[in-house]
C-alpha positions as a printed Julia matrix, in Angstrom:
442×3 Matrix{Float64}:
 27.8   108.26  -25.49
 30.97  109.22  -23.39
 30.5   112.55  -21.64
 32.5   115.74  -19.53
 34.63  114.91  -16.89
 34.38  117.33  -13.61
 36.75  117.27  -10.43
 33.77  115.81   -7.94
 35.85  117.03   -4.71
 32.8   116.22   -2.43
 32.33  112.98   -3.56
 36.16  112.22   -3.21
 35.48  113.59    0.32
 32.31  111.03    0.32
 34.24  108.26   -0.13
 37.23  108.99    2.16
 34.74  109.29    5.29
 33.78  105.7     4.1
 36.81  103.86    3.42
 37.75  105.66    7.33
 34.63  103.54    8.64
 35.52  100.99    6.81
 39.37  100.48    8.21
 38.44  101.15   11.49
 36.43   98.01   11.0
 39.08   96.11    9.85
 37.84   95.95    6.32
 41.35   97.13    4.76
 39.74   96.02    1.76
 36.97   97.53    1.38
 38.75  101.18    2.85
 41.6   100.77    0.16
 38.98  100.18   -2.89
 36.73  102.92   -1.74
 39.99  105.01   -1.59
 40.84  104.79   -4.45
 37.94  104.78   -6.39
 37.65  108.29   -4.37
 40.26  109.68   -6.17
 39.4   108.42   -9.22
 36.73  111.3    -8.89
 39.41  114.13   -7.65
 41.91  112.3    -8.72
 44.15  115.9    -7.74
 41.79  115.71   -3.69
 44.78  115.01   -1.89
 43.49  113.81    1.14
 42.98  111.06   -0.25
 46.38  110.11   -0.89
 47.43  111.08    2.12
 45.01  108.93    3.72
 46.36  105.96    1.28
 49.27  106.22    2.64
 48.37  106.35    6.26
 46.89  102.21    5.36
 49.44  101.1     3.57
 52.03  102.38    6.58
 50.19  100.43    9.08
 50.51   97.08    7.15
 54.31   98.14    6.28
 54.19   98.74    3.26
 56.52  101.51    3.36
 58.01  102.26   -0.55
 53.85  101.65   -1.43
 53.03  104.18    1.53
 56.08  106.61    0.14
 54.56  107.22   -3.12
 51.24  107.46   -1.28
 52.12  109.93    0.15
 53.53  111.87   -2.66
 50.47  111.93   -4.26
 50.51  109.16   -6.0
 48.27  105.86   -6.61
 50.64  102.32   -6.6
 50.69  100.19   -9.28
 50.22   96.95   -7.68
 46.57   99.21   -7.01
 46.31  100.73  -10.64
 46.7    96.99  -11.45
 44.11   95.36   -8.77
 41.14   97.67   -9.31
 41.16  100.07  -12.49
 43.3    96.96  -15.36
 44.19   99.95  -16.86
 45.06   99.62  -20.64
 49.24   99.94  -21.07
 50.08  103.87  -21.46
 50.86  104.64  -25.75
 54.1   106.57  -25.25
 54.72  108.83  -28.64
 55.61  112.56  -29.53
 55.09  111.53  -32.88
 52.49  114.7   -33.26
 55.36  117.46  -31.88
 56.15  119.39  -35.41
 57.95  121.78  -33.48
 60.35  122.22  -31.13
 62.47  125.52  -29.59
 64.54  125.45  -27.13
 64.47  129.26  -25.42
 67.53  129.02  -22.22
 70.2   127.44  -22.56
 71.13  125.21  -19.32
 73.78  127.8   -17.0
 74.7   127.17  -13.93
 75.61  129.46  -10.39
 77.75  128.75   -6.8
 75.42  128.4    -3.7
 77.58  129.98   -0.99
 77.03  128.4     2.47
 74.34  130.4     4.39
 75.56  133.21    7.1
 73.31  132.94   10.42
 74.76  132.62   13.9
 76.16  129.71   13.94
 75.67  126.35   11.97
 71.94  125.07   12.77
 71.54  125.38    8.67
 69.0   122.87    7.61
 70.83  119.9     6.69
 68.83  119.27    3.58
 71.11  122.81    2.65
 73.79  120.23    0.18
 73.98  121.09   -2.57
 76.58  123.06   -4.1
 75.74  124.6    -6.81
 72.12  125.69   -8.85
 72.09  124.38  -12.73
 69.21  125.32  -14.44
 66.98  122.98  -16.84
 67.21  123.94  -21.03
 63.42  125.72  -21.13
 61.07  124.91  -24.73
 58.26  125.1   -26.21
 56.07  122.62  -27.95
 53.86  122.46  -29.96
 51.59  119.81  -30.74
 48.77  119.74  -33.4
 45.2   117.69  -32.42
 46.83  117.63  -28.61
 44.66  117.06  -25.32
 45.41  117.66  -21.83
 44.39  116.84  -18.94
 45.46  118.95  -16.13
 43.79  119.74  -12.36
 47.11  120.61  -10.94
 48.55  117.8    -9.5
 48.24  115.38  -12.62
 49.06  116.9   -15.63
 49.85  114.94  -19.15
 49.73  115.71  -22.66
 48.57  113.99  -25.19
 50.14  114.09  -29.22
 47.98  113.69  -32.22
 48.3   109.82  -32.24
 47.13  109.81  -28.74
 49.81  108.8   -27.05
 51.75  110.68  -23.99
 54.09  113.17  -24.41
 56.59  112.01  -20.91
 58.31  115.84  -21.1
 54.98  117.08  -20.7
 53.42  114.28  -17.94
 53.48  114.06  -14.54
 51.5   112.16  -11.44
 49.51  109.44  -12.49
 49.7   108.85  -16.21
 48.3   105.73  -15.97
 44.84  106.23  -13.5
 44.55  109.27  -15.81
 44.99  106.97  -18.62
 42.32  105.22  -16.94
 39.71  108.11  -17.16
 40.24  109.9   -20.02
 39.19  106.48  -21.6
 35.21  107.17  -20.0
 35.12  110.38  -21.42
 35.06  112.69  -24.57
 37.19  116.57  -24.69
 36.59  119.43  -24.2
 37.33  120.97  -27.43
 38.0   125.33  -25.65
 39.9   126.33  -28.46
 41.34  127.0   -31.58
 44.89  127.55  -29.76
 45.33  127.07  -26.36
 49.2   127.12  -24.09
 49.41  125.27  -21.23
 51.05  127.31  -18.31
 49.53  124.75  -15.26
 51.85  123.76  -13.12
 51.39  121.35   -9.53
 50.45  124.29   -6.76
 49.35  127.13   -9.0
 46.82  128.01   -6.12
 50.46  129.84   -3.91
 52.01  132.89   -4.17
 55.25  131.18   -5.36
 54.21  128.13   -7.33
 52.06  130.86   -9.7
 55.72  133.32   -9.23
 57.9   131.1   -10.06
 56.56  127.83  -11.95
 53.54  128.95  -13.67
 53.68  132.46  -15.05
 57.28  133.02  -16.51
 55.56  130.33  -18.94
 54.79  133.18  -20.59
 58.05  134.96  -21.6
 59.32  131.29  -22.87
 56.12  131.6   -24.96
 57.32  135.11  -25.62
 60.99  133.5   -26.55
 60.0   131.13  -28.66
 58.33  134.03  -30.97
 54.82  133.61  -30.19
 52.51  136.61  -29.63
 49.03  136.13  -28.51
 45.39  137.17  -30.14
 42.44  137.31  -28.32
 41.06  134.05  -29.44
 44.05  131.8   -27.79
 43.15  130.31  -23.89
 45.28  129.68  -21.27
 45.29  126.8   -19.41
 46.12  127.11  -15.28
 44.66  125.08  -12.32
 42.67  127.91  -10.69
 42.25  131.78  -11.23
 40.21  132.53   -8.01
 43.22  134.38   -6.13
 43.29  138.51   -6.27
 47.46  138.14   -7.76
 46.44  134.68  -10.1
 44.05  137.71  -12.34
 46.24  141.04  -11.65
 49.76  138.86  -12.91
 47.54  137.91  -15.7
 46.11  141.67  -16.41
 48.91  142.87  -16.14
 50.96  140.01  -18.51
 48.11  141.53  -21.06
 46.01  139.06  -21.12
 42.41  138.98  -19.99
 39.51  137.68  -17.98
 38.67  135.89  -21.45
 40.95  134.42  -22.31
 41.69  132.03  -18.91
 40.27  128.72  -18.49
 40.76  126.99  -14.98
 40.27  123.62  -15.59
 39.55  123.13  -12.21
 36.88  124.73  -12.53
 35.64  123.43  -15.82
 37.35  120.26  -16.53
 40.16  119.18  -16.51
 40.05  116.9   -20.19
 40.17  120.02  -22.93
 41.37  119.15  -26.1
 41.91  122.22  -29.8
 43.16  122.05  -33.01
 46.53  123.59  -32.1
 48.18  123.2   -28.24
 51.43  125.12  -27.05
 52.97  123.01  -24.32
 56.42  125.11  -22.46
 58.89  123.08  -20.57
 59.93  124.69  -17.52
 61.22  122.7   -14.52
 62.68  124.49  -11.14
 62.64  122.48   -9.62
 62.25  124.97   -5.83
 64.59  126.9    -7.84
 67.4   124.15   -7.66
 66.44  124.64  -11.72
 66.27  128.39  -12.14
 67.37  130.24  -14.69
 69.04  133.88  -14.22
 66.11  135.09  -17.01
 63.29  134.74  -14.37
 64.19  137.12  -12.43
 64.69  139.86  -14.5
 61.18  138.76  -16.36
 59.12  139.75  -13.23
 61.17  142.62  -12.86
 60.63  143.74  -16.28
 56.83  142.46  -15.81
 56.18  144.13  -12.75
 58.89  147.06  -11.6
 58.65  150.75  -12.27
 62.19  150.73  -13.65
 63.31  146.66  -13.89
 67.02  147.23  -12.55
 69.8   146.34  -15.91
 72.72  144.48  -15.17
 74.44  147.31  -14.31
 72.71  148.45  -12.13
 74.27  149.01   -8.34
 73.97  146.75   -5.32
 71.84  147.78   -2.55
 73.14  149.25    0.02
 71.07  152.33    1.83
 67.91  150.95    1.29
 64.85  150.43    4.1
 64.97  147.53    6.2
 61.62  145.38    6.77
 60.58  143.03    8.65
 57.41  140.77    6.44
 55.49  139.77    9.16
 52.4   137.14    8.2
 48.59  138.05    8.58
 47.43  135.28   11.25
 44.6   135.32    8.57
 46.3   133.79    5.53
 49.15  132.06    7.25
 47.59  128.36    6.42
 48.22  127.63    9.56
 51.79  128.44    9.56
 52.0   130.69   12.68
 54.42  132.24   14.37
 53.55  132.14   17.96
 55.46  134.89   19.13
 54.53  137.47   16.88
 52.8   139.88   18.29
 56.67  141.0    19.87
 58.95  139.9    16.62
 57.32  142.9    15.15
 58.18  144.55   18.35
 61.11  143.58   18.59
 61.54  144.94   14.74
 59.39  148.15   14.76
 62.0   149.26   18.06
 65.06  148.07   16.05
 63.83  150.76   12.64
 62.33  148.45   10.2
 59.48  148.81    8.91
 56.87  146.01    9.23
 55.5   144.42    6.21
 52.47  141.99    5.19
 52.43  141.11    2.04
 48.97  140.15    1.98
 47.42  143.45    1.86
 49.61  145.19   -0.97
 49.41  144.59   -4.19
 51.96  142.58   -6.23
 53.5   145.84   -7.94
 53.6   147.5    -4.18
 55.04  143.98   -3.35
 57.38  144.72   -6.04
 58.76  148.06   -4.36
 58.83  147.39   -1.35
 61.49  144.29   -1.29
 63.04  146.7    -5.14
 63.7   149.14   -2.45
 64.7   146.97    1.06
 68.71  146.51    1.19
 67.79  143.95    4.3
 64.25  141.8     4.91
 63.28  139.78    7.01
 60.89  136.86    6.61
 59.22  133.36    8.37
 60.37  131.44    5.8
 56.67  131.38    2.99
 55.42  132.29    0.26
 56.17  135.83    0.62
 59.42  135.41    0.04
 59.21  134.76   -3.46
 59.46  138.46   -3.58
 63.7   138.48   -2.94
 63.18  138.09   -7.34
 62.52  142.12   -7.22
 65.61  142.91   -4.76
 69.44  144.13   -5.4
 72.5   142.46   -5.49
 73.52  142.89   -1.76
 70.41  142.5    -0.32
 71.01  140.71    2.85
 67.88  137.77    3.23
 67.68  136.6     6.23
 65.02  133.39    6.55
 63.41  132.03    9.91
 62.34  128.22    9.28
 60.77  125.74   11.96
 59.88  122.36   10.99
 59.64  122.61    7.58
 62.38  124.77    4.2
 62.77  124.27    1.03
 65.95  125.43   -0.63
 64.57  127.7    -2.83
 64.69  131.43   -1.62
 68.65  130.73   -0.62
 68.59  129.34   -4.47
 66.84  132.71   -5.37
 69.7   134.61   -3.44
 72.58  132.52   -5.12
 71.7   133.52   -8.56
 70.58  137.35   -8.2
 73.64  138.0    -5.89
 72.19  138.36   -2.72
 72.91  137.99    0.54
 71.68  134.84    2.81
 70.76  134.38    6.4
 69.12  131.71    7.62
 67.84  130.69   11.47
 65.92  127.69   12.69
 63.69  128.43   15.59
 63.26  125.03   17.31
 66.0   122.56   18.77
 65.73  119.26   16.96
 66.22  119.16   13.11
 62.7   116.97   11.16
 63.52  113.59    9.42
 62.25  114.46    5.94
 59.97  111.86    5.51
 56.65  112.21    3.55
 54.32  111.2     5.65
 55.3   114.34    7.84
 55.29  116.29    4.95
 51.58  117.48    5.42
 52.2   118.89    8.83
 55.54  119.87    8.62
 54.86  122.71    5.92
 51.96  123.82    8.45
 53.48  123.78   11.98
 54.0   127.58   13.16
 56.79  127.98   15.06
 58.33  130.5    17.81
 61.63  132.56   17.2
 64.22  133.28   19.8
 64.4   137.23   20.48
 67.5   136.97   22.06
 68.59  135.04   18.37
 66.9   137.39   16.45
 68.7   140.74   18.32
 72.06  139.38   17.67
 71.06  138.59   13.44
 69.73  142.2    13.46
 73.38  143.76   15.12
 75.26  140.9    12.76
 73.0   141.43    9.58
 71.87  145.2    10.25
 73.99  147.1    11.49
């Protein structure tokens, strides 16, 4: 008899520890097998993919290593250790699709700054927003673990539009387990990065707006699937949007393999802001600002000047090495020092909405620029890693965007180093920061 599946990160961790020991002795085959099987216990456990990539890299299997670094098990290893059946691709179970937002585009002006030190990856000249839609699937099933999402229609086929990650691996797992039936009607909100404030605000929460735009009204018996719901901002935002904790299913805490009578799946792909629509900031402003701006509202002019500092206890390793001196510089220049982690979401929204100039290191706290007024000047400090999301949001919202590179050399965009680059700290040159204040704020 099939049982239900629960994620076992402890098992995966033990398997990877054993794999490291075998690899150190030279038994690459056993180390690889242990790693793959460990990921079958917890297919969202990224350290396992990272170690798999390191092993493949050391064997000069670069293409397979990149796939592992990006969170995938290479097909050759899936075939060797899992012997999967071919996936059935369907879509026959979808009986209704509603298009909600049409595609639109925005020009991306080159970031401002003291000199031409803009991140080399800022090569896009446009934001081209994707369409959004909602699919309704009768007797649908879903696997969602925060890293892999696979949606199955009534025929058992994989719905490609809503599935990503290690689909073949998940197919192998669902053959051995039964799904948990959770409600008559279920809405899938989950996406990767659900524990990160930026991704929660831009990739998960706005799916409620898509659902409402498709004509759905929610009832007490409805359930909403997210990967996790253990952070204060998650519950705060969901409650503000009209949901109650009993309606939220955190799939990583119960089971990632779920079923229902009616599965409703919104389609939203922002691609780090480069595919974001103008409707999204408007939804967030309407949800969290006491007086959201209208399309005809005036631009920022005499608002507050703020520096978004970083609470060392919440920096996730991405520390500012001279933060105390930087705080002092901004205080002496008439800026208010703001720690978003210490404020409620509505307080954060209002703080950003009232700003005319803001400086901040790259990080999720900058997601709050969705609440800024047009004309607000935004300066982003960055080190080994930067994503184009805040540049793109600034273009969508009519903000003036600047950035400042705080190292001596740009880093190659290598998947093998992505995790380390994301968490690497840096120091801000105080003289250059002072020049930027004169350029932007005086």
